[in-house]
PLY file of the C-alpha trace (Angstrom):
ply
format ascii 1.0
element vertex 62
property float x
property float y
property float z
element edge 61
property int vertex1
property int vertex2
end_header
8.79 47.05 75.40
5.99 48.27 73.04
3.01 45.76 73.79
1.73 45.35 70.35
-1.48 44.49 68.77
-1.74 41.13 66.89
-2.47 41.84 63.27
-3.61 38.54 60.57
-3.10 39.58 57.24
-4.02 37.64 53.80
-0.99 38.32 51.71
2.51 39.53 52.62
1.95 42.60 50.90
-0.56 43.38 52.45
1.74 43.24 56.09
3.87 45.42 53.94
1.54 48.01 53.06
-0.03 48.24 56.77
3.90 47.79 58.36
4.81 51.32 55.93
1.23 52.77 56.99
2.45 52.53 60.47
6.14 53.57 60.33
4.52 57.14 58.09
1.88 57.70 60.77
4.56 57.61 63.72
5.88 61.58 64.64
9.66 61.65 64.79
9.36 62.21 68.96
7.32 57.94 68.58
10.03 57.08 66.38
12.55 58.39 68.80
11.12 56.73 71.38
10.70 53.46 70.05
14.08 53.58 68.69
15.71 54.68 72.61
13.38 51.36 73.81
16.15 49.02 71.21
18.93 50.37 72.59
18.30 50.49 76.13
17.23 47.06 75.29
19.95 46.27 73.51
22.92 48.39 75.90
20.74 48.02 79.65
23.05 51.10 80.87
22.63 53.60 78.97
25.52 55.48 80.16
27.86 52.44 78.84
26.10 52.37 75.33
29.22 53.57 72.82
28.75 56.99 71.69
29.55 56.03 68.07
31.14 60.15 67.53
33.89 59.41 70.18
34.25 56.04 68.15
34.52 57.67 64.35
37.03 60.84 66.73
40.19 57.92 67.98
40.04 56.26 64.12
39.79 60.03 63.21
37.43 60.23 60.92
36.25 63.56 61.98
0 1
1 2
2 3
3 4
4 5
5 6
6 7
7 8
8 9
9 10
10 11
11 12
12 13
13 14
14 15
15 16
16 17
17 18
18 19
19 20
20 21
21 22
22 23
23 24
24 25
25 26
26 27
27 28
28 29
29 30
30 31
31 32
32 33
33 34
34 35
35 36
36 37
37 38
38 39
39 40
40 41
41 42
42 43
43 44
44 45
45 46
46 47
47 48
48 49
49 50
50 51
51 52
52 53
53 54
54 55
55 56
56 57
57 58
58 59
59 60
60 61
């Protein structure tokens, strides 16, 4: 996972504003990389990660 610096805020509002600004500053590729890291952390081997589209095809949703 990423090494994120620790920051201290004076209020929850200040922290929320900083989080929103950080999220806005990310490129689509950076957001994808973060999501990919989370998926790997949760599911481990990505070849075994469930395919949501296949799940919905099996249910007949698509």
